Biopython code that builds the backbone (N, CA, C, O; Angstrom):
import numpy as np
from Bio.PDB.StructureBuilder import StructureBuilder

atoms = [
    (1, "MET", "N", (85.063, 130.703, 99.764)),
    (1, "MET", "CA", (83.946, 131.544, 100.200)),
    (1, "MET", "C", (83.625, 132.498, 99.013)),
    (1, "MET", "O", (83.941, 133.688, 99.014)),
    (2, "THR", "N", (83.004, 131.901, 98.055)),
    (2, "THR", "CA", (82.683, 132.685, 96.867)),
    (2, "THR", "C", (81.194, 133.148, 96.991)),
    (2, "THR", "O", (80.292, 132.356, 97.264)),
    (3, "ARG", "N", (81.011, 134.399, 96.788)),
    (3, "ARG", "CA", (79.606, 134.946, 96.829)),
    (3, "ARG", "C", (79.088, 134.867, 95.385)),
    (3, "ARG", "O", (79.880, 134.883, 94.443)),
    (4, "GLU", "N", (77.793, 134.785, 95.214)),
    (4, "GLU", "CA", (77.114, 134.643, 93.935)),
    (4, "GLU", "C", (77.453, 135.868, 93.093)),
    (4, "GLU", "O", (77.673, 135.749, 91.888)),
    (5, "THR", "N", (77.497, 137.068, 93.730)),
    (5, "THR", "CA", (77.756, 138.293, 92.979)),
    (5, "THR", "C", (79.191, 138.357, 92.437)),
    (5, "THR", "O", (79.498, 139.152, 91.549)),
    (6, "ASP", "N", (80.082, 137.480, 93.004)),
    (6, "ASP", "CA", (81.477, 137.492, 92.440)),
    (6, "ASP", "C", (81.579, 136.786, 91.164)),
    (6, "ASP", "O", (82.610, 136.910, 90.503)),
    (7, "GLY", "N", (80.573, 136.027, 90.734)),
    (7, "GLY", "CA", (80.684, 135.264, 89.553)),
    (7, "GLY", "C", (81.145, 133.826, 89.816)),
    (7, "GLY", "O", (81.015, 132.987, 88.925)),
    (8, "GLY", "N", (81.663, 133.515, 90.966)),
    (8, "GLY", "CA", (82.083, 132.145, 91.313)),
    (8, "GLY", "C", (82.948, 131.490, 90.251)),
    (8, "GLY", "O", (83.796, 132.118, 89.617)),
    (9, "ILE", "N", (82.702, 130.235, 90.092)),
    (9, "ILE", "CA", (83.459, 129.458, 89.173)),
    (9, "ILE", "C", (83.357, 129.894, 87.710)),
    (9, "ILE", "O", (84.301, 129.790, 86.927)),
    (10, "GLN", "N", (82.137, 130.397, 87.379)),
    (10, "GLN", "CA", (81.893, 130.904, 86.007)),
    (10, "GLN", "C", (82.785, 132.194, 85.800)),
    (10, "GLN", "O", (83.300, 132.439, 84.709)),
    (11, "GLY", "N", (82.932, 132.976, 86.870)),
    (11, "GLY", "CA", (83.768, 134.167, 86.745)),
    (11, "GLY", "C", (85.187, 133.802, 86.500)),
    (11, "GLY", "O", (85.848, 134.423, 85.668)),
    (12, "VAL", "N", (85.679, 132.825, 87.187)),
    (12, "VAL", "CA", (87.039, 132.359, 87.041)),
    (12, "VAL", "C", (87.257, 131.781, 85.635)),
    (12, "VAL", "O", (88.245, 132.071, 84.961)),
    (13, "LYS", "N", (86.293, 130.956, 85.228)),
    (13, "LYS", "CA", (86.412, 130.431, 83.842)),
    (13, "LYS", "C", (86.456, 131.516, 82.786)),
    (13, "LYS", "O", (87.273, 131.487, 81.867)),
    (14, "ALA", "N", (85.541, 132.488, 82.944)),
    (14, "ALA", "CA", (85.479, 133.572, 82.000)),
    (14, "ALA", "C", (86.760, 134.364, 81.956)),
    (14, "ALA", "O", (87.231, 134.747, 80.885)),
    (15, "ALA", "N", (87.334, 134.614, 83.142)),
    (15, "ALA", "CA", (88.594, 135.340, 83.196)),
    (15, "ALA", "C", (89.715, 134.536, 82.532)),
    (15, "ALA", "O", (90.549, 135.101, 81.824)),
    (16, "ARG", "N", (89.736, 133.207, 82.762)),
    (16, "ARG", "CA", (90.809, 132.415, 82.103)),
    (16, "ARG", "C", (90.605, 132.379, 80.637)),
    (16, "ARG", "O", (91.596, 132.487, 79.915)),
    (17, "ASN", "N", (89.427, 132.239, 80.119)),
    (17, "ASN", "CA", (89.152, 132.276, 78.706)),
    (17, "ASN", "C", (89.651, 133.520, 78.120)),
    (17, "ASN", "O", (90.357, 133.502, 77.112)),
    (18, "GLN", "N", (89.291, 134.662, 78.748)),
    (18, "GLN", "CA", (89.642, 136.001, 78.263)),
    (18, "GLN", "C", (91.173, 136.176, 78.296)),
    (18, "GLN", "O", (91.756, 136.767, 77.388)),
    (19, "ALA", "N", (91.808, 135.656, 79.350)),
    (19, "ALA", "CA", (93.265, 135.725, 79.453)),
    (19, "ALA", "C", (93.990, 135.058, 78.308)),
    (19, "ALA", "O", (95.053, 135.500, 77.873)),
    (20, "LEU", "N", (93.348, 133.910, 77.796)),
    (20, "LEU", "CA", (93.916, 133.187, 76.779)),
    (20, "LEU", "C", (93.927, 134.037, 75.459)),
    (20, "LEU", "O", (94.924, 134.084, 74.738)),
    (21, "TRP", "N", (92.796, 134.685, 75.192)),
    (21, "TRP", "CA", (92.715, 135.545, 73.985)),
    (21, "TRP", "C", (93.693, 136.754, 74.149)),
    (21, "TRP", "O", (94.324, 137.213, 73.196)),
    (22, "ARG", "N", (93.773, 137.236, 75.421)),
    (22, "ARG", "CA", (94.723, 138.330, 75.627)),
    (22, "ARG", "C", (96.205, 137.910, 75.279)),
    (22, "ARG", "O", (96.984, 138.686, 74.724)),
    (23, "GLU", "N", (96.510, 136.711, 75.622)),
    (23, "GLU", "CA", (97.855, 136.180, 75.398)),
    (23, "GLU", "C", (98.146, 136.255, 73.840)),
    (23, "GLU", "O", (99.196, 136.700, 73.377)),
    (24, "VAL", "N", (97.130, 135.784, 73.118)),
    (24, "VAL", "CA", (97.204, 135.789, 71.586)),
    (24, "VAL", "C", (97.395, 137.189, 71.119)),
    (24, "VAL", "O", (98.270, 137.448, 70.292)),
    (25, "ASN", "N", (96.594, 138.126, 71.627)),
    (25, "ASN", "CA", (96.679, 139.511, 71.209)),
    (25, "ASN", "C", (98.033, 140.160, 71.586)),
    (25, "ASN", "O", (98.561, 141.007, 70.866)),
    (26, "GLU", "N", (98.539, 139.748, 72.684)),
    (26, "GLU", "CA", (99.880, 140.286, 73.114)),
    (26, "GLU", "C", (100.908, 139.869, 72.068)),
    (26, "GLU", "O", (101.775, 140.675, 71.732)),
    (27, "ARG", "N", (100.853, 138.663, 71.543)),
    (27, "ARG", "CA", (101.759, 138.196, 70.500)),
    (27, "ARG", "C", (101.547, 138.877, 69.202)),
    (27, "ARG", "O", (102.512, 139.127, 68.480)),
    (28, "ILE", "N", (100.280, 139.208, 68.850)),
    (28, "ILE", "CA", (99.953, 139.993, 67.698)),
    (28, "ILE", "C", (100.594, 141.415, 67.815)),
    (28, "ILE", "O", (101.193, 141.953, 66.884)),
    (29, "ARG", "N", (100.411, 141.968, 69.042)),
    (29, "ARG", "CA", (100.952, 143.320, 69.261)),
    (29, "ARG", "C", (102.468, 143.309, 69.188)),
    (29, "ARG", "O", (103.081, 144.260, 68.703)),
    (30, "ALA", "N", (103.064, 142.244, 69.666)),
    (30, "ALA", "CA", (104.524, 142.198, 69.626)),
    (30, "ALA", "C", (105.157, 142.205, 68.239)),
    (30, "ALA", "O", (106.281, 142.675, 68.060)),
    (31, "VAL", "N", (104.437, 141.689, 67.279)),
    (31, "VAL", "CA", (104.958, 141.630, 65.941)),
    (31, "VAL", "C", (104.453, 142.800, 65.064)),
    (31, "VAL", "O", (104.869, 142.934, 63.913)),
    (32, "ALA", "N", (103.553, 143.645, 65.617)),
    (32, "ALA", "CA", (102.916, 144.716, 64.859)),
    (32, "ALA", "C", (103.996, 145.777, 64.500)),
    (32, "ALA", "O", (104.818, 146.147, 65.338)),
    (33, "GLU", "N", (103.968, 146.223, 63.311)),
    (33, "GLU", "CA", (104.865, 147.272, 62.834)),
    (33, "GLU", "C", (104.124, 148.418, 62.239)),
    (33, "GLU", "O", (104.615, 149.098, 61.338)),
    (34, "THR", "N", (102.900, 148.642, 62.760)),
    (34, "THR", "CA", (102.106, 149.703, 62.172)),
    (34, "THR", "C", (101.543, 150.574, 63.263)),
    (34, "THR", "O", (101.346, 150.097, 64.380)),
    (35, "SER", "N", (101.280, 151.811, 62.990)),
    (35, "SER", "CA", (100.625, 152.694, 63.936)),
    (35, "SER", "C", (99.111, 152.866, 63.616)),
    (35, "SER", "O", (98.356, 153.523, 64.333)),
    (36, "GLY", "N", (98.737, 152.231, 62.499)),
    (36, "GLY", "CA", (97.258, 152.289, 62.120)),
    (36, "GLY", "C", (96.482, 151.259, 62.879)),
    (36, "GLY", "O", (97.006, 150.601, 63.778)),
    (37, "ASP", "N", (95.220, 151.120, 62.513)),
    (37, "ASP", "CA", (94.369, 150.140, 63.061)),
    (37, "ASP", "C", (94.803, 148.744, 62.680)),
    (37, "ASP", "O", (95.206, 148.463, 61.551)),
    (38, "MET", "N", (94.697, 147.856, 63.707)),
    (38, "MET", "CA", (94.959, 146.419, 63.478)),
    (38, "MET", "C", (93.767, 145.632, 63.913)),
    (38, "MET", "O", (92.933, 146.115, 64.680)),
    (39, "GLU", "N", (93.677, 144.391, 63.416)),
    (39, "GLU", "CA", (92.647, 143.489, 63.865)),
    (39, "GLU", "C", (93.216, 142.632, 64.995)),
    (39, "GLU", "O", (94.213, 141.931, 64.829)),
    (40, "PHE", "N", (92.542, 142.713, 66.160)),
    (40, "PHE", "CA", (92.918, 141.907, 67.306)),
    (40, "PHE", "C", (91.728, 140.934, 67.479)),
    (40, "PHE", "O", (90.621, 141.214, 67.020)),
    (41, "LEU", "N", (91.966, 139.823, 68.128)),
    (41, "LEU", "CA", (90.938, 138.919, 68.427)),
    (41, "LEU", "C", (90.032, 139.432, 69.510)),
    (41, "LEU", "O", (90.501, 140.077, 70.448)),
    (42, "CYS", "N", (88.741, 139.166, 69.412)),
    (42, "CYS", "CA", (87.794, 139.497, 70.490)),
    (42, "CYS", "C", (88.249, 138.817, 71.685)),
    (42, "CYS", "O", (88.503, 137.615, 71.616)),
    (43, "GLU", "N", (88.386, 139.472, 72.811)),
    (43, "GLU", "CA", (88.844, 138.906, 74.107)),
    (43, "GLU", "C", (87.662, 138.532, 74.992)),
    (43, "GLU", "O", (87.726, 138.595, 76.220)),
    (44, "CYS", "N", (86.587, 138.142, 74.327)),
    (44, "CYS", "CA", (85.402, 137.735, 75.182)),
    (44, "CYS", "C", (85.659, 136.403, 75.836)),
    (44, "CYS", "O", (86.659, 135.747, 75.543)),
    (45, "ALA", "N", (84.749, 135.984, 76.740)),
    (45, "ALA", "CA", (84.974, 134.813, 77.485)),
    (45, "ALA", "C", (84.573, 133.554, 76.737)),
    (45, "ALA", "O", (84.733, 132.463, 77.285)),
    (46, "ASP", "N", (84.051, 133.645, 75.491)),
    (46, "ASP", "CA", (83.646, 132.494, 74.744)),
    (46, "ASP", "C", (84.857, 131.997, 73.936)),
    (46, "ASP", "O", (85.335, 132.670, 73.022)),
    (47, "LEU", "N", (85.338, 130.792, 74.303)),
    (47, "LEU", "CA", (86.495, 130.255, 73.612)),
    (47, "LEU", "C", (86.263, 129.896, 72.158)),
    (47, "LEU", "O", (87.231, 129.709, 71.421)),
    (48, "ASP", "N", (85.051, 129.794, 71.728)),
    (48, "ASP", "CA", (84.639, 129.525, 70.347)),
    (48, "ASP", "C", (84.536, 130.744, 69.514)),
    (48, "ASP", "O", (84.341, 130.632, 68.303)),
    (49, "CYS", "N", (84.657, 131.933, 70.098)),
    (49, "CYS", "CA", (84.564, 133.170, 69.372)),
    (49, "CYS", "C", (85.754, 133.392, 68.420)),
    (49, "CYS", "O", (86.908, 133.226, 68.813)),
    (50, "THR", "N", (85.458, 133.768, 67.169)),
    (50, "THR", "CA", (86.561, 133.977, 66.233)),
    (50, "THR", "C", (86.457, 135.393, 65.622)),
    (50, "THR", "O", (87.091, 135.697, 64.612)),
    (51, "GLU", "N", (85.634, 136.249, 66.272)),
    (51, "GLU", "CA", (85.489, 137.665, 65.719)),
    (51, "GLU", "C", (86.738, 138.424, 66.040)),
    (51, "GLU", "O", (87.489, 138.129, 66.971)),
    (52, "ALA", "N", (86.917, 139.450, 65.186)),
    (52, "ALA", "CA", (88.062, 140.395, 65.372)),
    (52, "ALA", "C", (87.498, 141.726, 65.709)),
    (52, "ALA", "O", (86.368, 142.056, 65.349)),
    (53, "VAL", "N", (88.311, 142.514, 66.424)),
    (53, "VAL", "CA", (87.938, 143.919, 66.668)),
    (53, "VAL", "C", (89.097, 144.805, 66.123)),
    (53, "VAL", "O", (90.274, 144.465, 66.249)),
    (54, "LYS", "N", (88.721, 145.917, 65.531)),
    (54, "LYS", "CA", (89.757, 146.874, 65.010)),
    (54, "LYS", "C", (90.093, 147.832, 66.091)),
    (54, "LYS", "O", (89.214, 148.490, 66.647)),
    (55, "LEU", "N", (91.374, 147.924, 66.405)),
    (55, "LEU", "CA", (91.868, 148.890, 67.382)),
    (55, "LEU", "C", (93.188, 149.488, 66.883)),
    (55, "LEU", "O", (93.934, 148.803, 66.183)),
    (56, "SER", "N", (93.490, 150.721, 67.217)),
    (56, "SER", "CA", (94.788, 151.275, 67.018)),
    (56, "SER", "C", (95.724, 150.647, 68.110)),
    (56, "SER", "O", (95.272, 150.121, 69.127)),
    (57, "ILE", "N", (97.036, 150.739, 67.831)),
    (57, "ILE", "CA", (97.960, 150.268, 68.837)),
    (57, "ILE", "C", (97.766, 151.079, 70.110)),
    (57, "ILE", "O", (97.803, 150.523, 71.208)),
    (58, "GLY", "N", (97.563, 152.369, 69.981)),
    (58, "GLY", "CA", (97.326, 153.262, 71.136)),
    (58, "GLY", "C", (96.117, 152.830, 71.911)),
    (58, "GLY", "O", (96.184, 152.790, 73.139)),
    (59, "GLU", "N", (94.966, 152.490, 71.249)),
    (59, "GLU", "CA", (93.854, 152.040, 71.888)),
    (59, "GLU", "C", (94.040, 150.753, 72.644)),
    (59, "GLU", "O", (93.552, 150.606, 73.765)),
    (60, "TYR", "N", (94.746, 149.813, 72.034)),
    (60, "TYR", "CA", (95.027, 148.563, 72.659)),
    (60, "TYR", "C", (95.901, 148.771, 73.936)),
    (60, "TYR", "O", (95.637, 148.200, 74.995)),
    (61, "GLU", "N", (96.914, 149.585, 73.784)),
    (61, "GLU", "CA", (97.785, 149.820, 74.897)),
    (61, "GLU", "C", (97.078, 150.461, 76.096)),
    (61, "GLU", "O", (97.346, 150.132, 77.251)),
    (62, "ARG", "N", (96.152, 151.399, 75.775)),
    (62, "ARG", "CA", (95.361, 152.034, 76.809)),
    (62, "ARG", "C", (94.523, 151.044, 77.582)),
    (62, "ARG", "O", (94.502, 151.052, 78.813)),
    (63, "ILE", "N", (93.804, 150.157, 76.816)),
    (63, "ILE", "CA", (93.050, 149.184, 77.419)),
    (63, "ILE", "C", (93.813, 148.241, 78.289)),
    (63, "ILE", "O", (93.424, 147.887, 79.402)),
    (64, "ARG", "N", (94.993, 147.828, 77.682)),
    (64, "ARG", "CA", (95.855, 146.841, 78.384)),
    (64, "ARG", "C", (96.529, 147.410, 79.609)),
    (64, "ARG", "O", (97.121, 146.646, 80.372)),
    (65, "SER", "N", (96.473, 148.723, 79.845)),
    (65, "SER", "CA", (97.079, 149.328, 81.035)),
    (65, "SER", "C", (96.369, 148.846, 82.271)),
    (65, "SER", "O", (96.880, 149.032, 83.375)),
    (66, "SER", "N", (95.215, 148.236, 82.135)),
    (66, "SER", "CA", (94.497, 147.722, 83.307)),
    (66, "SER", "C", (94.300, 146.177, 83.040)),
    (66, "SER", "O", (93.710, 145.766, 82.041)),
    (67, "GLY", "N", (94.800, 145.408, 83.941)),
    (67, "GLY", "CA", (94.748, 143.896, 83.792)),
    (67, "GLY", "C", (93.355, 143.319, 83.895)),
    (67, "GLY", "O", (93.187, 142.135, 83.602)),
    (68, "ASP", "N", (92.358, 144.065, 84.286)),
    (68, "ASP", "CA", (91.011, 143.527, 84.364)),
    (68, "ASP", "C", (90.071, 144.016, 83.294)),
    (68, "ASP", "O", (88.853, 143.862, 83.384)),
    (69, "ARG", "N", (90.666, 144.614, 82.272)),
    (69, "ARG", "CA", (89.832, 145.187, 81.152)),
    (69, "ARG", "C", (90.173, 144.425, 79.832)),
    (69, "ARG", "O", (91.324, 144.064, 79.586)),
    (70, "PHE", "N", (89.142, 144.202, 79.013)),
    (70, "PHE", "CA", (89.292, 143.474, 77.763)),
    (70, "PHE", "C", (88.482, 144.147, 76.619)),
    (70, "PHE", "O", (87.330, 144.531, 76.821)),
    (71, "PRO", "N", (89.090, 144.282, 75.429)),
    (71, "PRO", "CA", (88.325, 144.757, 74.286)),
    (71, "PRO", "C", (87.564, 143.538, 73.689)),
    (71, "PRO", "O", (88.134, 142.473, 73.450)),
    (72, "ILE", "N", (86.308, 143.747, 73.476)),
    (72, "ILE", "CA", (85.455, 142.621, 72.888)),
    (72, "ILE", "C", (84.533, 143.197, 71.850)),
    (72, "ILE", "O", (84.332, 144.409, 71.778)),
    (73, "ALA", "N", (83.957, 142.292, 71.022)),
    (73, "ALA", "CA", (82.984, 142.638, 70.049)),
    (73, "ALA", "C", (81.688, 143.078, 70.780)),
    (73, "ALA", "O", (81.390, 142.584, 71.868)),
    (74, "VAL", "N", (80.935, 143.999, 70.175)),
    (74, "VAL", "CA", (79.663, 144.431, 70.769)),
    (74, "VAL", "C", (78.729, 143.223, 70.983)),
    (74, "VAL", "O", (78.537, 142.402, 70.087)),
    (75, "GLY", "N", (78.186, 143.145, 72.134)),
    (75, "GLY", "CA", (77.219, 142.065, 72.446)),
    (75, "GLY", "C", (77.872, 140.818, 73.052)),
    (75, "GLY", "O", (77.179, 139.861, 73.398)),
    (76, "HIS", "N", (79.169, 140.829, 73.177)),
    (76, "HIS", "CA", (79.861, 139.652, 73.607)),
    (76, "HIS", "C", (80.147, 139.698, 75.166)),
    (76, "HIS", "O", (80.909, 138.885, 75.690)),
    (77, "ASP", "N", (79.540, 140.623, 75.829)),
    (77, "ASP", "CA", (79.825, 140.742, 77.309)),
    (77, "ASP", "C", (78.988, 139.729, 78.074)),
    (77, "ASP", "O", (77.938, 139.282, 77.611)),
    (78, "PHE", "N", (79.469, 139.387, 79.228)),
    (78, "PHE", "CA", (78.838, 138.507, 80.183)),
    (78, "PHE", "C", (78.559, 139.332, 81.470)),
    (78, "PHE", "O", (79.428, 139.443, 82.336)),
    (79, "PRO", "N", (77.361, 139.898, 81.581)),
    (79, "PRO", "CA", (77.040, 140.835, 82.702)),
    (79, "PRO", "C", (77.172, 140.223, 84.055)),
    (79, "PRO", "O", (77.278, 140.949, 85.044)),
    (80, "GLU", "N", (77.171, 138.899, 84.148)),
    (80, "GLU", "CA", (77.277, 138.214, 85.436)),
    (80, "GLU", "C", (78.650, 138.424, 86.027)),
    (80, "GLU", "O", (78.794, 138.416, 87.250)),
    (81, "VAL", "N", (79.687, 138.617, 85.183)),
    (81, "VAL", "CA", (81.069, 138.719, 85.682)),
    (81, "VAL", "C", (81.807, 139.968, 85.168)),
    (81, "VAL", "O", (82.990, 140.128, 85.467)),
    (82, "GLU", "N", (81.178, 140.819, 84.437)),
    (82, "GLU", "CA", (81.877, 141.993, 83.918)),
    (82, "GLU", "C", (80.903, 143.099, 83.599)),
    (82, "GLU", "O", (79.709, 142.879, 83.393)),
    (83, "ASN", "N", (81.451, 144.294, 83.564)),
    (83, "ASN", "CA", (80.621, 145.512, 83.226)),
    (83, "ASN", "C", (81.215, 146.132, 81.937)),
    (83, "ASN", "O", (82.432, 146.161, 81.751)),
    (84, "VAL", "N", (80.323, 146.623, 81.061)),
    (84, "VAL", "CA", (80.824, 147.389, 79.912)),
    (84, "VAL", "C", (81.173, 148.796, 80.461)),
    (84, "VAL", "O", (80.323, 149.482, 81.027)),
    (85, "VAL", "N", (82.437, 149.199, 80.277)),
    (85, "VAL", "CA", (82.875, 150.440, 80.780)),
    (85, "VAL", "C", (83.197, 151.480, 79.706)),
    (85, "VAL", "O", (83.471, 152.645, 79.993)),
    (86, "GLU", "N", (83.151, 150.997, 78.425)),
    (86, "GLU", "CA", (83.468, 151.885, 77.346)),
    (86, "GLU", "C", (82.768, 151.349, 76.063)),
    (86, "GLU", "O", (82.822, 150.149, 75.791)),
    (87, "GLU", "N", (82.135, 152.211, 75.306)),
    (87, "GLU", "CA", (81.586, 151.796, 74.055)),
    (87, "GLU", "C", (82.218, 152.559, 72.925)),
    (87, "GLU", "O", (82.281, 153.787, 72.987)),
    (88, "ASN", "N", (82.699, 151.877, 71.873)),
    (88, "ASN", "CA", (83.330, 152.499, 70.765)),
    (88, "ASN", "C", (82.678, 151.917, 69.488)),
    (88, "ASN", "O", (81.831, 151.025, 69.541)),
    (89, "ASP", "N", (83.123, 152.474, 68.332)),
    (89, "ASP", "CA", (82.640, 151.996, 67.112)),
    (89, "ASP", "C", (83.220, 150.626, 66.747)),
    (89, "ASP", "O", (84.376, 150.482, 66.349)),
    (90, "GLY", "N", (82.334, 149.623, 66.910)),
    (90, "GLY", "CA", (82.829, 148.244, 66.555)),
    (90, "GLY", "C", (83.297, 147.390, 67.680)),
    (90, "GLY", "O", (83.465, 146.181, 67.517)),
    (91, "TYR", "N", (83.517, 147.997, 68.844)),
    (91, "TYR", "CA", (83.924, 147.199, 70.007)),
    (91, "TYR", "C", (83.619, 147.869, 71.295)),
    (91, "TYR", "O", (83.434, 149.086, 71.309)),
    (92, "VAL", "N", (83.552, 147.150, 72.392)),
    (92, "VAL", "CA", (83.371, 147.709, 73.716)),
    (92, "VAL", "C", (84.508, 147.231, 74.622)),
    (92, "VAL", "O", (85.201, 146.270, 74.288)),
    (93, "VAL", "N", (84.697, 147.864, 75.714)),
    (93, "VAL", "CA", (85.651, 147.487, 76.731)),
    (93, "VAL", "C", (84.898, 147.027, 77.916)),
    (93, "VAL", "O", (84.008, 147.744, 78.375)),
    (94, "VAL", "N", (85.209, 145.807, 78.484)),
    (94, "VAL", "CA", (84.607, 145.279, 79.702)),
    (94, "VAL", "C", (85.667, 145.267, 80.775)),
    (94, "VAL", "O", (86.868, 145.150, 80.533)),
    (95, "GLN", "N", (85.139, 145.396, 81.988)),
    (95, "GLN", "CA", (85.971, 145.311, 83.197)),
    (95, "GLN", "C", (85.349, 144.232, 84.030)),
    (95, "GLN", "O", (84.175, 144.263, 84.399)),
    (96, "LYS", "N", (86.243, 143.231, 84.319)),
    (96, "LYS", "CA", (85.831, 142.072, 85.187)),
    (96, "LYS", "C", (85.482, 142.609, 86.564)),
    (96, "LYS", "O", (86.028, 143.629, 86.985)),
    (97, "ILE", "N", (84.551, 141.916, 87.297)),
    (97, "ILE", "CA", (84.186, 142.236, 88.644)),
    (97, "ILE", "C", (84.369, 141.063, 89.562)),
    (97, "ILE", "O", (84.385, 139.917, 89.113)),
    (98, "GLY", "N", (84.508, 141.328, 90.852)),
    (98, "GLY", "CA", (84.642, 140.300, 91.837)),
    (98, "GLY", "C", (85.816, 139.367, 91.617)),
    (98, "GLY", "O", (86.906, 139.791, 91.235)),
    (99, "ILE", "N", (85.574, 138.088, 91.864)),
    (99, "ILE", "CA", (86.614, 137.085, 91.715)),
    (99, "ILE", "C", (87.176, 136.989, 90.347)),
    (99, "ILE", "O", (88.347, 136.653, 90.171)),
    (100, "ALA", "N", (86.300, 137.301, 89.286)),
    (100, "ALA", "CA", (86.798, 137.299, 87.903)),
    (100, "ALA", "C", (87.859, 138.382, 87.737)),
    (100, "ALA", "O", (88.847, 138.160, 87.037)),
    (101, "ALA", "N", (87.688, 139.519, 88.346)),
    (101, "ALA", "CA", (88.647, 140.616, 88.233)),
    (101, "ALA", "C", (90.038, 140.181, 88.853)),
    (101, "ALA", "O", (91.104, 140.454, 88.301)),
    (102, "GLU", "N", (89.947, 139.512, 89.991)),
    (102, "GLU", "CA", (91.146, 138.963, 90.675)),
    (102, "GLU", "C", (91.904, 138.050, 89.743)),
    (102, "GLU", "O", (93.118, 138.164, 89.572)),
    (103, "GLU", "N", (91.133, 137.108, 89.123)),
    (103, "GLU", "CA", (91.754, 136.065, 88.288)),
    (103, "GLU", "C", (92.355, 136.766, 87.032)),
    (103, "GLU", "O", (93.459, 136.423, 86.607)),
    (104, "ALA", "N", (91.648, 137.715, 86.461)),
    (104, "ALA", "CA", (92.138, 138.408, 85.278)),
    (104, "ALA", "C", (93.430, 139.128, 85.565)),
    (104, "ALA", "O", (94.371, 139.066, 84.773)),
    (105, "GLU", "N", (93.486, 139.832, 86.727)),
    (105, "GLU", "CA", (94.782, 140.495, 87.121)),
    (105, "GLU", "C", (95.863, 139.498, 87.322)),
    (105, "GLU", "O", (96.985, 139.706, 86.860)),
    (106, "ARG", "N", (95.561, 138.375, 88.021)),
    (106, "ARG", "CA", (96.553, 137.382, 88.305)),
    (106, "ARG", "C", (97.178, 136.764, 86.972)),
    (106, "ARG", "O", (98.363, 136.438, 86.904)),
    (107, "LEU", "N", (96.293, 136.636, 85.944)),
    (107, "LEU", "CA", (96.747, 136.062, 84.687)),
    (107, "LEU", "C", (97.270, 137.056, 83.694)),
    (107, "LEU", "O", (97.600, 136.654, 82.578)),
    (108, "ASP", "N", (97.366, 138.280, 84.003)),
    (108, "ASP", "CA", (97.857, 139.335, 83.131)),
    (108, "ASP", "C", (99.379, 139.177, 82.996)),
    (108, "ASP", "O", (100.127, 139.285, 83.967)),
    (109, "PRO", "N", (99.816, 138.907, 81.708)),
    (109, "PRO", "CA", (101.226, 138.727, 81.539)),
    (109, "PRO", "C", (102.058, 139.999, 81.785)),
    (109, "PRO", "O", (103.270, 139.923, 81.984)),
    (110, "ARG", "N", (101.423, 141.115, 81.770)),
    (110, "ARG", "CA", (102.121, 142.397, 82.059)),
    (110, "ARG", "C", (102.201, 142.719, 83.507)),
    (110, "ARG", "O", (102.964, 143.607, 83.886)),
    (111, "SER", "N", (101.473, 142.062, 84.327)),
    (111, "SER", "CA", (101.394, 142.417, 85.781)),
    (111, "SER", "C", (102.605, 141.865, 86.577)),
    (111, "SER", "O", (102.922, 142.418, 87.630)),
    (112, "GLY", "N", (103.260, 140.845, 86.135)),
    (112, "GLY", "CA", (104.371, 140.307, 86.899)),
    (112, "GLY", "C", (103.821, 139.373, 88.028)),
    (112, "GLY", "O", (104.608, 138.760, 88.750)),
    (113, "LEU", "N", (102.472, 139.269, 88.173)),
    (113, "LEU", "CA", (101.904, 138.483, 89.233)),
    (113, "LEU", "C", (101.531, 137.104, 88.811)),
    (113, "LEU", "O", (101.019, 136.322, 89.612)),
    (114, "GLN", "N", (101.779, 136.780, 87.553)),
    (114, "GLN", "CA", (101.284, 135.520, 86.992)),
    (114, "GLN", "C", (101.822, 134.359, 87.767)),
    (114, "GLN", "O", (103.001, 134.302, 88.118)),
    (115, "GLY", "N", (100.919, 133.418, 88.032)),
    (115, "GLY", "CA", (101.296, 132.273, 88.774)),
    (115, "GLY", "C", (100.337, 131.117, 88.481)),
    (115, "GLY", "O", (99.360, 131.241, 87.743)),
    (116, "GLY", "N", (100.673, 129.996, 89.100)),
    (116, "GLY", "CA", (99.813, 128.838, 88.833)),
    (116, "GLY", "C", (98.852, 128.654, 89.882)),
    (116, "GLY", "O", (98.045, 127.727, 89.825)),
]
sb = StructureBuilder()
sb.init_structure("model")
sb.init_model(0)
sb.init_chain("A")
sb.init_seg("    ")
for serial, (resi, resn, name, xyz) in enumerate(atoms, 1):
    if name == "N":
        sb.init_residue(resn, " ", resi, " ")
    sb.init_atom(name, np.array(xyz, "f"), 0.0, 1.0, " ", f" {name:<3s}", serial, name[0])
structure = sb.get_structure()
């Protein structure tokens, strides 16, 4: 029972794509030994995206405190399934909506809710 405003199957695909980039960034964060800015991969829904966004470890951790938020390059948002909730120099933060938000939370490796 998916409503069109939930993003439906596109929302789920977008959340899964972004969760994949988040997994890569989690590994980057795990090996980081700096408190300065780092280059993280853009966590947009486009699997072909190869852009990087500069964030401090503190900024990354703040964004990651919510399983339905992702740091992405400016202009890489998909308004059908997410809202821009923060604008910064060189990147924005998006928050998934509807079913896409549920899928993003479910796939968050930090939530402990991950499942198949």
